[in-house]
C-alpha positions, 0 to 999 in steps of 0.5 A: 279716437283711433290714430288712423281716424285722426290722420284721415281727418287731419289729411282731409283738412290739409288737402282742402286747405292746400288745394284751396290755396292752389285755386286762389293762387291760380286765379285770385280774381274769382273771389277777391274782388268787390262783388265777390262770388263764392268758392264754387267759382273755382269748380266751373273753370278749367284752370282750377277745376282739378285742384278744386275737385281734389280739395273737396273730394279728399276732404269728403272721402277722408272725413267719411273714412274717419267716421267709418273708423269710429263705428264701434264707439261710445256716445261722444265718438258716435256723435263725432262720427255722425258729424264727420259723415254729415260733413263728408256728405256736404263736401261731396254734395258741394262738389257734385252740385258745383259742376252743374249749378250753371245749367239751370235754375233748379240746379243753382237752387240746389247748390245754394241749399247745399251751401246754406246747409254747409254754412249752418252745419259748420257753426252748429257742429263747432258749438258741439266741438267747443264743449269737447275742447274744454281747457283749450284757451283758443276755442272761444276765439275760433268759435267767435270767428266762425260766428262772425263768418256766419253773420257775414254769410247772412249779410251776403244772403240778404244781398246787403254786401257781397262777401260770400267768399270771405264768409265761407273762409271765415267759417271754414278755417276755424271749423277745420281747426276745431275738427282736427283738434276734436279728433285728437282729444281724449274726451272724444277718444 
């Protein structure tokens, strides 16, 4: 993979992580409580909307730039470019739908669908990346953690326990690591 595309992917994930931590530091009560909500709560409050927007916006933009850098590629690069485009689009849809989901039931439903699509996409994409990362001892652990997050997301969705933020975090962090690592391996390059 081109060094530029790899940098875009890496900086996109670092931006998302950094600005997510800023949001958490500014207002931990949105997500760290017994009946926790999702990360989108940070996108609808004046105190956290700017770092939330920067985190998701930069993750989206830089992932799309990374995908653009792979447009003339072999089949592995082509799949990875498609993966980056899907991820970039999901981050953009998450961002845009966050701003309006409190306005009406159809907008909230759309935001929920985008969230579910993201929580389905990341483990499936990670499964493909898992096979690109042969020879790395930690890939199995990352995928296992991500699948645990997916199970927690299902528990939250079916209203058994409200752990949406935890599920989102447990899915997103390993996905980010796998995304960055896959962007640097020669099997995809």
